[in-house]
N, CA, C and O atoms as a GROMACS GRO file, in nm:
protein
  584
    1MET      N    1  -1.042   2.910  -2.264
    1MET     CA    2  -0.939   2.800  -2.243
    1MET      C    3  -0.854   2.812  -2.129
    1MET      O    4  -0.780   2.717  -2.102
    2LEU      N    5  -0.854   2.917  -2.056
    2LEU     CA    6  -0.780   2.944  -1.941
    2LEU      C    7  -0.848   2.890  -1.795
    2LEU      O    8  -0.780   2.857  -1.697
    3LYS      N    9  -1.018   2.887  -1.802
    3LYS     CA   10  -1.050   2.797  -1.750
    3LYS      C   11  -1.061   2.616  -1.745
    3LYS      O   12  -1.092   2.546  -1.648
    4GLU      N   13  -1.031   2.582  -1.853
    4GLU     CA   14  -1.014   2.417  -1.879
    4GLU      C   15  -0.878   2.396  -1.843
    4GLU      O   16  -0.855   2.298  -1.773
    5PHE      N   17  -0.758   2.488  -1.885
    5PHE     CA   18  -0.636   2.474  -1.785
    5PHE      C   19  -0.604   2.438  -1.665
    5PHE      O   20  -0.517   2.378  -1.602
    6LYS      N   21  -0.720   2.504  -1.652
    6LYS     CA   22  -0.704   2.568  -1.435
    6LYS      C   23  -0.789   2.433  -1.369
    6LYS      O   24  -0.766   2.390  -1.256
    7LYS      N   25  -0.884   2.379  -1.458
    7LYS     CA   26  -0.929   2.241  -1.426
    7LYS      C   27  -0.843   2.151  -1.430
    7LYS      O   28  -0.847   2.071  -1.336
    8PHE      N   29  -0.760   2.135  -1.511
    8PHE     CA   30  -0.682   2.030  -1.579
    8PHE      C   31  -0.605   2.051  -1.462
    8PHE      O   32  -0.608   1.964  -1.375
    9ILE      N   33  -0.543   2.145  -1.447
    9ILE     CA   34  -0.420   2.162  -1.368
    9ILE      C   35  -0.457   2.119  -1.215
    9ILE      O   36  -0.378   2.046  -1.154
   10SER      N   37  -0.573   2.163  -1.156
   10SER     CA   38  -0.603   2.139  -1.048
   10SER      C   39  -0.699   2.017  -1.013
   10SER      O   40  -0.790   2.026  -0.930
   11ARG      N   41  -0.669   1.900  -1.088
   11ARG     CA   42  -0.710   1.799  -1.067
   11ARG      C   43  -0.620   1.666  -0.998
   11ARG      O   44  -0.522   1.636  -1.065
   12GLY      N   45  -0.640   1.602  -0.899
   12GLY     CA   46  -0.552   1.544  -0.811
   12GLY      C   47  -0.469   1.458  -0.920
   12GLY      O   48  -0.348   1.441  -0.911
   13ASN      N   49  -0.538   1.412  -1.008
   13ASN     CA   50  -0.447   1.287  -1.076
   13ASN      C   51  -0.326   1.348  -1.169
   13ASN      O   52  -0.234   1.278  -1.213
   14VAL      N   53  -0.342   1.511  -1.195
   14VAL     CA   54  -0.213   1.564  -1.232
   14VAL      C   55  -0.080   1.585  -1.152
   14VAL      O   56   0.037   1.555  -1.175
   15VAL      N   57  -0.160   1.662  -1.029
   15VAL     CA   58  -0.072   1.692  -0.932
   15VAL      C   59   0.001   1.530  -0.882
   15VAL      O   60   0.119   1.515  -0.851
   16ASP      N   61  -0.072   1.455  -0.885
   16ASP     CA   62  -0.013   1.318  -0.807
   16ASP      C   63   0.094   1.252  -0.896
   16ASP      O   64   0.157   1.154  -0.856
   17LEU      N   65   0.119   1.315  -1.037
   17LEU     CA   66   0.172   1.244  -1.185
   17LEU      C   67   0.296   1.349  -1.179
   17LEU      O   68   0.408   1.307  -1.210
   18ALA      N   69   0.280   1.485  -1.139
   18ALA     CA   70   0.390   1.523  -1.108
   18ALA      C   71   0.492   1.544  -1.006
   18ALA      O   72   0.603   1.596  -0.997
   19VAL      N   73   0.395   1.474  -0.922
   19VAL     CA   74   0.465   1.452  -0.782
   19VAL      C   75   0.574   1.293  -0.793
   19VAL      O   76   0.682   1.270  -0.740
   20GLY      N   77   0.518   1.238  -0.851
   20GLY     CA   78   0.593   1.125  -0.908
   20GLY      C   79   0.700   1.106  -1.013
   20GLY      O   80   0.784   1.015  -1.010
   21VAL      N   81   0.689   1.205  -1.114
   21VAL     CA   82   0.769   1.217  -1.210
   21VAL      C   83   0.906   1.283  -1.121
   21VAL      O   84   1.013   1.224  -1.114
   22ILE      N   85   0.882   1.402  -1.064
   22ILE     CA   86   0.981   1.464  -0.966
   22ILE      C   87   1.062   1.351  -0.882
   22ILE      O   88   1.184   1.342  -0.890
   23ILE      N   89   0.985   1.268  -0.801
   23ILE     CA   90   1.060   1.165  -0.709
   23ILE      C   91   1.084   1.059  -0.789
   23ILE      O   92   1.167   0.987  -0.731
   24GLY      N   93   1.051   1.011  -0.900
   24GLY     CA   94   1.130   0.941  -0.971
   24GLY      C   95   1.283   0.938  -1.015
   24GLY      O   96   1.374   0.856  -1.011
   25GLY      N   97   1.261   1.110  -1.072
   25GLY     CA   98   1.356   1.174  -1.116
   25GLY      C   99   1.486   1.163  -1.002
   25GLY      O  100   1.597   1.118  -1.029
   26ALA      N  101   1.449   1.210  -0.885
   26ALA     CA  102   1.549   1.217  -0.780
   26ALA      C  103   1.586   1.077  -0.775
   26ALA      O  104   1.705   1.045  -0.768
   27PHE      N  105   1.503   1.000  -0.778
   27PHE     CA  106   1.517   0.830  -0.727
   27PHE      C  107   1.593   0.788  -0.834
   27PHE      O  108   1.660   0.689  -0.803
   28GLY      N  109   1.613   0.831  -0.963
   28GLY     CA  110   1.662   0.775  -1.074
   28GLY      C  111   1.823   0.813  -1.003
   28GLY      O  112   1.905   0.727  -0.969
   29LYS      N  113   1.838   0.930  -0.995
   29LYS     CA  114   2.011   0.969  -0.982
   29LYS      C  115   2.061   0.899  -0.845
   29LYS      O  116   2.183   0.890  -0.834
   30ILE      N  117   1.996   0.857  -0.758
   30ILE     CA  118   2.016   0.788  -0.660
   30ILE      C  119   2.061   0.646  -0.685
   30ILE      O  120   2.162   0.604  -0.629
   31VAL      N  121   1.987   0.570  -0.768
   31VAL     CA  122   2.024   0.419  -0.826
   31VAL      C  123   2.132   0.445  -0.933
   31VAL      O  124   2.222   0.362  -0.946
   32SER      N  125   2.130   0.544  -1.002
   32SER     CA  126   2.246   0.582  -1.070
   32SER      C  127   2.387   0.575  -0.988
   32SER      O  128   2.488   0.512  -1.017
   33SER      N  129   2.367   0.641  -0.903
   33SER     CA  130   2.506   0.684  -0.839
   33SER      C  131   2.528   0.532  -0.777
   33SER      O  132   2.638   0.477  -0.765
   34LEU      N  133   2.409   0.481  -0.742
   34LEU     CA  134   2.444   0.320  -0.648
   34LEU      C  135   2.483   0.254  -0.735
   34LEU      O  136   2.555   0.165  -0.690
   35VAL      N  137   2.466   0.249  -0.902
   35VAL     CA  138   2.515   0.151  -0.989
   35VAL      C  139   2.647   0.218  -1.003
   35VAL      O  140   2.727   0.126  -0.988
   36ASN      N  141   2.710   0.320  -1.023
   36ASN     CA  142   2.810   0.389  -1.086
   36ASN      C  143   2.899   0.366  -0.980
   36ASN      O  144   3.003   0.301  -0.991
   37ASP      N  145   2.863   0.413  -0.888
   37ASP     CA  146   2.974   0.447  -0.777
   37ASP      C  147   3.016   0.295  -0.696
   37ASP      O  148   3.122   0.265  -0.641
   38ILE      N  149   2.903   0.223  -0.713
   38ILE     CA  150   2.937   0.136  -0.573
   38ILE      C  151   2.913   0.016  -0.685
   38ILE      O  152   3.013  -0.049  -0.715
   39LEU      N  153   2.816  -0.012  -0.734
   39LEU     CA  154   2.809  -0.171  -0.790
   39LEU      C  155   2.891  -0.195  -0.924
   39LEU      O  156   2.952  -0.302  -0.924
   40MET      N  157   2.903  -0.134  -1.015
   40MET     CA  158   3.002  -0.134  -1.134
   40MET      C  159   3.135  -0.134  -1.071
   40MET      O  160   3.204  -0.222  -1.123
   41PRO      N  161   3.208  -0.058  -0.963
   41PRO     CA  162   3.335  -0.087  -0.919
   41PRO      C  163   3.340  -0.227  -0.877
   41PRO      O  164   3.448  -0.285  -0.887
   42ILE      N  165   3.245  -0.286  -0.835
   42ILE     CA  166   3.274  -0.412  -0.772
   42ILE      C  167   3.241  -0.524  -0.881
   42ILE      O  168   3.305  -0.629  -0.870
   43ILE      N  169   3.182  -0.518  -0.947
   43ILE     CA  170   3.136  -0.600  -1.073
   43ILE      C  171   3.264  -0.600  -1.130
   43ILE      O  172   3.326  -0.706  -1.127
   44GLY      N  173   3.327  -0.478  -1.192
   44GLY     CA  174   3.447  -0.486  -1.249
   44GLY      C  175   3.542  -0.533  -1.195
   44GLY      O  176   3.619  -0.582  -1.277
   45ILE      N  177   3.580  -0.544  -1.081
   45ILE     CA  178   3.667  -0.623  -0.974
   45ILE      C  179   3.645  -0.742  -0.999
   45ILE      O  180   3.735  -0.796  -1.063
   46ILE      N  181   3.542  -0.817  -0.970
   46ILE     CA  182   3.477  -0.935  -0.977
   46ILE      C  183   3.545  -1.018  -1.137
   46ILE      O  184   3.614  -1.119  -1.151
   47ILE      N  185   3.487  -0.918  -1.240
   47ILE     CA  186   3.496  -0.955  -1.358
   47ILE      C  187   3.669  -0.940  -1.408
   47ILE      O  188   3.711  -0.978  -1.518
   48GLY      N  189   3.726  -0.898  -1.336
   48GLY     CA  190   3.892  -0.878  -1.402
   48GLY      C  191   3.912  -0.705  -1.434
   48GLY      O  192   3.996  -0.658  -1.511
   49GLY      N  193   3.825  -0.637  -1.362
   49GLY     CA  194   3.832  -0.477  -1.369
   49GLY      C  195   3.799  -0.430  -1.508
   49GLY      O  196   3.858  -0.334  -1.557
   50VAL      N  197   3.704  -0.497  -1.572
   50VAL     CA  198   3.670  -0.417  -1.712
   50VAL      C  199   3.566  -0.330  -1.654
   50VAL      O  200   3.502  -0.337  -1.549
   51ASP      N  201   3.568  -0.234  -1.770
   51ASP     CA  202   3.494  -0.092  -1.719
   51ASP      C  203   3.399  -0.077  -1.821
   51ASP      O  204   3.435  -0.027  -1.927
   52PHE      N  205   3.275  -0.115  -1.804
   52PHE     CA  206   3.161  -0.158  -1.917
   52PHE      C  207   3.180  -0.035  -2.008
   52PHE      O  208   3.215  -0.047  -2.125
   53SER      N  209   3.151   0.107  -1.937
   53SER     CA  210   3.117   0.253  -2.019
   53SER      C  211   3.224   0.256  -2.118
   53SER      O  212   3.196   0.291  -2.233
   54ASN      N  213   3.337   0.224  -2.087
   54ASN     CA  214   3.449   0.230  -2.198
   54ASN      C  215   3.460   0.159  -2.322
   54ASN      O  216   3.527   0.195  -2.418
   55LEU      N  217   3.373   0.029  -2.310
   55LEU     CA  218   3.418  -0.046  -2.454
   55LEU      C  219   3.346  -0.012  -2.556
   55LEU      O  220   3.240   0.047  -2.537
   56SER      N  221   3.388  -0.041  -2.679
   56SER     CA  222   3.339   0.021  -2.813
   56SER      C  223   3.432  -0.043  -2.929
   56SER      O  224   3.543  -0.095  -2.928
   57ILE      N  225   3.355  -0.020  -3.013
   57ILE     CA  226   3.402  -0.097  -3.153
   57ILE      C  227   3.396   0.026  -3.245
   57ILE      O  228   3.302   0.104  -3.259
   58LYS      N  229   3.508   0.027  -3.302
   58LYS     CA  230   3.525   0.093  -3.425
   58LYS      C  231   3.491   0.062  -3.557
   58LYS      O  232   3.567   0.001  -3.633
   59VAL      N  233   3.339   0.117  -3.597
   59VAL     CA  234   3.331   0.051  -3.767
   59VAL      C  235   3.337   0.137  -3.864
   59VAL      O  236   3.241   0.210  -3.885
   60GLY      N  237   3.431   0.142  -3.926
   60GLY     CA  238   3.447   0.258  -4.007
   60GLY      C  239   3.493   0.358  -3.977
   60GLY      O  240   3.613   0.368  -3.955
   61GLY      N  241   3.367   0.510  -3.965
   61GLY     CA  242   3.414   0.628  -3.919
   61GLY      C  243   3.320   0.617  -3.769
   61GLY      O  244   3.324   0.702  -3.680
   62ALA      N  245   3.229   0.477  -3.764
   62ALA     CA  246   3.128   0.508  -3.651
   62ALA      C  247   3.158   0.448  -3.508
   62ALA      O  248   3.191   0.330  -3.512
   63LYS      N  249   3.154   0.503  -3.387
   63LYS     CA  250   3.196   0.430  -3.277
   63LYS      C  251   3.068   0.354  -3.233
   63LYS      O  252   2.954   0.400  -3.239
   64ILE      N  253   3.096   0.256  -3.196
   64ILE     CA  254   2.990   0.196  -3.132
   64ILE      C  255   3.022   0.150  -2.987
   64ILE      O  256   3.114   0.080  -2.946
   65ALA      N  257   2.912   0.215  -2.917
   65ALA     CA  258   2.978   0.220  -2.780
   65ALA      C  259   2.874   0.087  -2.700
   65ALA      O  260   2.783   0.115  -2.622
   66TYR      N  261   2.900  -0.011  -2.726
   66TYR     CA  262   2.804  -0.132  -2.669
   66TYR      C  263   2.840  -0.122  -2.508
   66TYR      O  264   2.746  -0.169  -2.443
   67GLY      N  265   2.934  -0.080  -2.432
   67GLY     CA  266   3.002  -0.103  -2.310
   67GLY      C  267   2.879   0.004  -2.208
   67GLY      O  268   2.834  -0.024  -2.097
   68MET      N  269   2.845   0.150  -2.307
   68MET     CA  270   2.764   0.221  -2.232
   68MET      C  271   2.590   0.130  -2.263
   68MET      O  272   2.499   0.176  -2.194
   69PHE      N  273   2.564   0.053  -2.326
   69PHE     CA  274   2.458  -0.026  -2.360
   69PHE      C  275   2.432  -0.138  -2.239
   69PHE      O  276   2.328  -0.174  -2.183
   70ILE      N  277   2.550  -0.172  -2.226
   70ILE     CA  278   2.542  -0.264  -2.109
   70ILE      C  279   2.529  -0.211  -1.986
   70ILE      O  280   2.474  -0.270  -1.893
   71GLN      N  281   2.581  -0.093  -1.979
   71GLN     CA  282   2.550  -0.028  -1.827
   71GLN      C  283   2.444   0.010  -1.833
   71GLN      O  284   2.379  -0.034  -1.738
   72ASN      N  285   2.377   0.081  -1.909
   72ASN     CA  286   2.262   0.129  -1.923
   72ASN      C  287   2.134   0.014  -1.891
   72ASN      O  288   2.033   0.047  -1.828
   73ILE      N  289   2.157  -0.138  -1.949
   73ILE     CA  290   2.070  -0.237  -1.890
   73ILE      C  291   2.095  -0.285  -1.789
   73ILE      O  292   2.006  -0.333  -1.719
   74ILE      N  293   2.223  -0.284  -1.754
   74ILE     CA  294   2.241  -0.266  -1.588
   74ILE      C  295   2.172  -0.193  -1.506
   74ILE      O  296   2.100  -0.231  -1.413
   75ASP      N  297   2.204  -0.043  -1.557
   75ASP     CA  298   2.123   0.055  -1.446
   75ASP      C  299   1.996  -0.010  -1.454
   75ASP      O  300   1.964  -0.054  -1.344
   76PHE      N  301   1.868  -0.045  -1.591
   76PHE     CA  302   1.783  -0.030  -1.589
   76PHE      C  303   1.714  -0.162  -1.497
   76PHE      O  304   1.598  -0.163  -1.454
   77LEU      N  305   1.810  -0.265  -1.479
   77LEU     CA  306   1.768  -0.378  -1.424
   77LEU      C  307   1.794  -0.378  -1.262
   77LEU      O  308   1.743  -0.469  -1.197
   78ILE      N  309   1.864  -0.287  -1.203
   78ILE     CA  310   1.893  -0.231  -1.080
   78ILE      C  311   1.783  -0.128  -1.066
   78ILE      O  312   1.716  -0.165  -0.969
   79ILE      N  313   1.737  -0.026  -1.111
   79ILE     CA  314   1.629   0.020  -1.088
   79ILE      C  315   1.537  -0.050  -1.075
   79ILE      O  316   1.479  -0.076  -0.970
   80ALA      N  317   1.504  -0.109  -1.234
   80ALA     CA  318   1.392  -0.223  -1.152
   80ALA      C  319   1.328  -0.303  -1.075
   80ALA      O  320   1.209  -0.332  -1.063
   81PHE      N  321   1.505  -0.362  -0.981
   81PHE     CA  322   1.476  -0.432  -0.873
   81PHE      C  323   1.445  -0.327  -0.776
   81PHE      O  324   1.359  -0.360  -0.693
   82CYS      N  325   1.485  -0.229  -0.766
   82CYS     CA  326   1.487  -0.113  -0.632
   82CYS      C  327   1.354  -0.075  -0.630
   82CYS      O  328   1.302  -0.053  -0.520
   83VAL      N  329   1.279  -0.061  -0.746
   83VAL     CA  330   1.126  -0.019  -0.733
   83VAL      C  331   1.056  -0.128  -0.711
   83VAL      O  332   0.952  -0.112  -0.646
   84PHE      N  333   1.089  -0.269  -0.758
   84PHE     CA  334   1.007  -0.380  -0.710
   84PHE      C  335   1.005  -0.415  -0.570
   84PHE      O  336   0.916  -0.481  -0.516
   85ILE      N  337   1.124  -0.362  -0.505
   85ILE     CA  338   1.140  -0.367  -0.366
   85ILE      C  339   1.083  -0.247  -0.250
   85ILE      O  340   1.057  -0.252  -0.130
   86PHE      N  341   1.080  -0.138  -0.353
   86PHE     CA  342   1.012  -0.047  -0.293
   86PHE      C  343   0.847  -0.052  -0.278
   86PHE      O  344   0.786  -0.008  -0.181
   87VAL      N  345   0.789  -0.115  -0.394
   87VAL     CA  346   0.630  -0.121  -0.419
   87VAL      C  347   0.615  -0.244  -0.324
   87VAL      O  348   0.505  -0.266  -0.274
   88LYS      N  349   0.728  -0.329  -0.296
   88LYS     CA  350   0.696  -0.464  -0.231
   88LYS      C  351   0.670  -0.411  -0.092
   88LYS      O  352   0.570  -0.445  -0.028
   89ILE      N  353   0.760  -0.330  -0.046
   89ILE     CA  354   0.729  -0.285   0.115
   89ILE      C  355   0.640  -0.171   0.158
   89ILE      O  356   0.607  -0.141   0.273
   90ILE      N  357   0.610  -0.117   0.049
   90ILE     CA  358   0.480   0.000   0.041
   90ILE      C  359   0.335  -0.136   0.027
   90ILE      O  360   0.227  -0.097   0.072
   91ASN      N  361   0.336  -0.234  -0.014
   91ASN     CA  362   0.231  -0.323  -0.022
   91ASN      C  363   0.231  -0.388   0.125
   91ASN      O  364   0.124  -0.428   0.170
   92LYS      N  365   0.315  -0.397   0.179
   92LYS     CA  366   0.323  -0.492   0.299
   92LYS      C  367   0.299  -0.379   0.402
   92LYS      O  368   0.223  -0.417   0.491
   93LEU      N  369   0.332  -0.280   0.414
   93LEU     CA  370   0.263  -0.200   0.527
   93LEU      C  371   0.109  -0.128   0.494
   93LEU      O  372   0.032  -0.070   0.570
   94SER      N  373   0.099  -0.159   0.346
   94SER     CA  374  -0.016  -0.096   0.340
   94SER      C  375  -0.128  -0.226   0.405
   94SER      O  376  -0.227  -0.210   0.478
   95SER      N  377  -0.084  -0.324   0.362
   95SER     CA  378  -0.177  -0.435   0.397
   95SER      C  379  -0.152  -0.448   0.578
   95SER      O  380  -0.248  -0.467   0.653
   96PHE      N  381  -0.018  -0.435   0.626
   96PHE     CA  382  -0.045  -0.411   0.798
   96PHE      C  383  -0.149  -0.318   0.829
   96PHE      O  384  -0.226  -0.343   0.922
   97ALA      N  385  -0.160  -0.195   0.749
   97ALA     CA  386  -0.228  -0.098   0.816
   97ALA      C  387  -0.384  -0.157   0.791
   97ALA      O  388  -0.479  -0.157   0.869
   98LYS      N  389  -0.376  -0.190   0.698
   98LYS     CA  390  -0.504  -0.265   0.658
   98LYS      C  391  -0.579  -0.380   0.769
   98LYS      O  392  -0.690  -0.398   0.818
   99THR      N  393  -0.449  -0.439   0.772
   99THR     CA  394  -0.478  -0.553   0.870
   99THR      C  395  -0.535  -0.510   1.033
   99THR      O  396  -0.617  -0.584   1.089
  100GLU      N  397  -0.495  -0.412   1.086
  100GLU     CA  398  -0.477  -0.355   1.210
  100GLU      C  399  -0.652  -0.250   1.187
  100GLU      O  400  -0.730  -0.220   1.278
  101GLU      N  401  -0.663  -0.228   1.080
  101GLU     CA  402  -0.782  -0.137   1.080
  101GLU      C  403  -0.901  -0.231   1.087
  101GLU      O  404  -0.998  -0.212   1.161
  102ASP      N  405  -0.883  -0.359   0.983
  102ASP     CA  406  -0.976  -0.471   1.022
  102ASP      C  407  -1.001  -0.546   1.137
  102ASP      O  408  -1.105  -0.611   1.140
  103LYS      N  409  -0.909  -0.548   1.251
  103LYS     CA  410  -0.898  -0.590   1.355
  103LYS      C  411  -0.976  -0.504   1.445
  103LYS      O  412  -1.053  -0.546   1.532
  104LYS      N  413  -0.952  -0.376   1.418
  104LYS     CA  414  -1.014  -0.262   1.506
  104LYS      C  415  -1.188  -0.271   1.489
  104LYS      O  416  -1.273  -0.245   1.574
  105GLU      N  417  -1.206  -0.311   1.368
  105GLU     CA  418  -1.351  -0.304   1.297
  105GLU      C  419  -1.421  -0.432   1.361
  105GLU      O  420  -1.531  -0.441   1.415
  106GLU      N  421  -1.322  -0.525   1.338
  106GLU     CA  422  -1.388  -0.658   1.410
  106GLU      C  423  -1.463  -0.648   1.524
  106GLU      O  424  -1.581  -0.676   1.546
  107LYS      N  425  -1.359  -0.595   1.605
  107LYS     CA  426  -1.382  -0.586   1.750
  107LYS      C  427  -1.476  -0.444   1.779
  107LYS      O  428  -1.535  -0.449   1.887
  108ILE      N  429  -1.487  -0.383   1.740
  108ILE     CA  430  -1.630  -0.282   1.730
  108ILE      C  431  -1.763  -0.374   1.706
  108ILE      O  432  -1.863  -0.390   1.775
  109THR      N  433  -1.721  -0.435   1.569
  109THR     CA  434  -1.828  -0.507   1.568
  109THR      C  435  -1.872  -0.602   1.652
  109THR      O  436  -1.991  -0.623   1.676
  110GLU      N  437  -1.768  -0.666   1.702
  110GLU     CA  438  -1.818  -0.782   1.811
  110GLU      C  439  -1.869  -0.742   1.935
  110GLU      O  440  -1.953  -0.809   1.995
  111THR      N  441  -1.827  -0.644   1.974
  111THR     CA  442  -1.888  -0.518   2.061
  111THR      C  443  -2.016  -0.489   2.040
  111THR      O  444  -2.099  -0.520   2.126
  112GLU      N  445  -2.052  -0.428   1.928
  112GLU     CA  446  -2.200  -0.389   1.912
  112GLU      C  447  -2.276  -0.504   1.886
  112GLU      O  448  -2.398  -0.494   1.898
  113LEU      N  449  -2.230  -0.608   1.853
  113LEU     CA  450  -2.314  -0.766   1.836
  113LEU      C  451  -2.341  -0.812   1.950
  113LEU      O  452  -2.448  -0.872   1.962
  114SER      N  453  -2.248  -0.796   2.070
  114SER     CA  454  -2.259  -0.898   2.169
  114SER      C  455  -2.363  -0.754   2.248
  114SER      O  456  -2.446  -0.822   2.309
  115VAL      N  457  -2.390  -0.649   2.268
  115VAL     CA  458  -2.466  -0.536   2.302
  115VAL      C  459  -2.576  -0.588   2.276
  115VAL      O  460  -2.643  -0.632   2.370
  116LEU      N  461  -2.626  -0.597   2.132
  116LEU     CA  462  -2.724  -0.616   2.067
  116LEU      C  463  -2.790  -0.762   2.105
  116LEU      O  464  -2.913  -0.773   2.111
  117LYS      N  465  -2.695  -0.886   2.133
  117LYS     CA  466  -2.765  -1.023   2.154
  117LYS      C  467  -2.819  -0.964   2.348
  117LYS      O  468  -2.934  -0.986   2.388
  118GLU      N  469  -2.728  -0.903   2.424
  118GLU     CA  470  -2.762  -0.875   2.531
  118GLU      C  471  -2.916  -0.773   2.548
  118GLU      O  472  -2.999  -0.803   2.634
  119ILE      N  473  -2.930  -0.688   2.482
  119ILE     CA  474  -3.078  -0.612   2.463
  119ILE      C  475  -3.178  -0.729   2.405
  119ILE      O  476  -3.294  -0.735   2.444
  120ARG      N  477  -3.130  -0.812   2.319
  120ARG     CA  478  -3.250  -0.928   2.267
  120ARG      C  479  -3.252  -0.985   2.372
  120ARG      O  480  -3.370  -0.981   2.407
  121GLU      N  481  -3.190  -1.043   2.456
  121GLU     CA  482  -3.219  -1.115   2.558
  121GLU      C  483  -3.289  -1.074   2.693
  121GLU      O  484  -3.349  -1.148   2.771
  122GLN      N  485  -3.261  -0.905   2.704
  122GLN     CA  486  -3.354  -0.890   2.820
  122GLN      C  487  -3.487  -0.889   2.762
  122GLN      O  488  -3.577  -0.953   2.816
  123LEU      N  489  -3.509  -0.816   2.646
  123LEU     CA  490  -3.653  -0.784   2.577
  123LEU      C  491  -3.704  -0.918   2.612
  123LEU      O  492  -3.806  -0.924   2.681
  124LYS      N  493  -3.638  -1.044   2.568
  124LYS     CA  494  -3.719  -1.185   2.574
  124LYS      C  495  -3.731  -1.167   2.734
  124LYS      O  496  -3.844  -1.133   2.771
  125ASN      N  497  -3.677  -1.177   2.791
  125ASN     CA  498  -3.690  -1.174   2.956
  125ASN      C  499  -3.793  -1.110   3.015
  125ASN      O  500  -3.860  -1.155   3.108
  126ASN      N  501  -3.809  -0.978   2.947
  126ASN     CA  502  -3.919  -0.888   3.034
  126ASN      C  503  -4.071  -0.926   2.954
  126ASN      O  504  -4.182  -0.906   3.003
  127SER      N  505  -4.043  -0.987   2.819
  127SER     CA  506  -4.191  -1.013   2.777
  127SER      C  507  -4.220  -1.138   2.856
  127SER      O  508  -4.336  -1.144   2.895
  128LYS      N  509  -4.141  -1.241   2.890
  128LYS     CA  510  -4.179  -1.364   2.954
  128LYS      C  511  -4.220  -1.320   3.104
  128LYS      O  512  -4.304  -1.380   3.172
  129LYS      N  513  -4.158  -1.220   3.141
  129LYS     CA  514  -4.228  -1.176   3.265
  129LYS      C  515  -4.359  -1.127   3.266
  129LYS      O  516  -4.448  -1.167   3.342
  130SER      N  517  -4.372  -1.024   3.162
  130SER     CA  518  -4.499  -0.980   3.178
  130SER      C  519  -4.581  -1.056   3.106
  130SER      O  520  -4.696  -1.022   3.136
  131ALA      N  521  -4.584  -1.154   3.014
  131ALA     CA  522  -4.689  -1.272   2.995
  131ALA      C  523  -4.660  -1.344   3.143
  131ALA      O  524  -4.772  -1.328   3.193
  132ASN      N  525  -4.599  -1.398   3.222
  132ASN     CA  526  -4.625  -1.450   3.347
  132ASN      C  527  -4.706  -1.376   3.436
  132ASN      O  528  -4.815  -1.417   3.475
  133THR      N  529  -4.659  -1.275   3.468
  133THR     CA  530  -4.786  -1.153   3.529
  133THR      C  531  -4.934  -1.147   3.455
  133THR      O  532  -5.042  -1.176   3.507
  134LYS      N  533  -4.916  -1.112   3.350
  134LYS     CA  534  -5.072  -1.105   3.288
  134LYS      C  535  -5.151  -1.289   3.342
  134LYS      O  536  -5.256  -1.299   3.405
  135THR      N  537  -5.085  -1.384   3.305
  135THR     CA  538  -5.159  -1.505   3.319
  135THR      C  539  -5.171  -1.547   3.455
  135THR      O  540  -5.257  -1.629   3.487
  136SER      N  541  -5.073  -1.485   3.557
  136SER     CA  542  -5.102  -1.514   3.717
  136SER      C  543  -5.216  -1.429   3.750
  136SER      O  544  -5.297  -1.476   3.829
  137THR      N  545  -5.238  -1.295   3.698
  137THR     CA  546  -5.318  -1.184   3.721
  137THR      C  547  -5.472  -1.260   3.689
  137THR      O  548  -5.565  -1.260   3.770
  138ARG      N  549  -5.476  -1.319   3.563
  138ARG     CA  550  -5.610  -1.407   3.498
  138ARG      C  551  -5.646  -1.493   3.637
  138ARG      O  552  -5.756  -1.486   3.692
  139LYS      N  553  -5.556  -1.561   3.676
  139LYS     CA  554  -5.582  -1.689   3.728
  139LYS      C  555  -5.642  -1.672   3.884
  139LYS      O  556  -5.726  -1.746   3.936
  140THR      N  557  -5.576  -1.553   3.947
  140THR     CA  558  -5.603  -1.521   4.065
  140THR      C  559  -5.680  -1.375   4.100
  140THR      O  560  -5.720  -1.337   4.211
  141GLY      N  561  -5.686  -1.313   3.986
  141GLY     CA  562  -5.709  -1.151   3.979
  141GLY      C  563  -5.668  -1.074   4.049
  141GLY      O  564  -5.730  -0.969   4.064
  142VAL      N  565  -5.560  -1.096   4.111
  142VAL     CA  566  -5.426  -1.016   4.165
  142VAL      C  567  -5.330  -1.020   4.144
  142VAL      O  568  -5.263  -1.110   4.196
  143ALA      N  569  -5.272  -0.934   4.067
  143ALA     CA  570  -5.088  -0.912   4.022
  143ALA      C  571  -5.005  -0.964   4.142
  143ALA      O  572  -5.012  -0.915   4.255
  144LYS      N  573  -4.942  -1.046   4.113
  144LYS     CA  574  -4.836  -1.099   4.228
  144LYS      C  575  -4.715  -1.003   4.194
  144LYS      O  576  -4.676  -0.979   4.079
  145LYS      N  577  -4.661  -0.951   4.312
  145LYS     CA  578  -4.521  -0.863   4.345
  145LYS      C  579  -4.408  -0.972   4.342
  145LYS      O  580  -4.430  -1.088   4.377
  146LYS      N  581  -4.290  -0.929   4.298
  146LYS     CA  582  -4.199  -1.004   4.286
  146LYS      C  583  -4.090  -0.983   4.339
  146LYS      O  584  -3.997  -1.063   4.324
   0.00000   0.00000   0.00000
């Protein structure tokens, strides 16, 4: 069982997932601060100083904190938007790196192709020269020097 656990833990996916969860938690705190400390006061001013987190209704002995629900929905939407922007930036950078890599490969391929074409032409010219030399040797019996 210990060997299986060691194998499970040492897999790359588990480590990547752990890093993602840790980074996600830290990112969540940053976005929550952005929402609570910056955006919600601005939204409160725009809508007339209403603080969503304190909104509630008492039904019998129960307190329904619908303001916290609204706050959490806004938090979620902002977090989702931030993650969307983050992924979009990462994809853009990734595609930029791939484009640069593709250009380098294309340049290398073009260079190799041009060298191979030159070699082919030289081989054709050499085979034509040797064919001409054999033909002239047969006619005169003596090879011509060029």
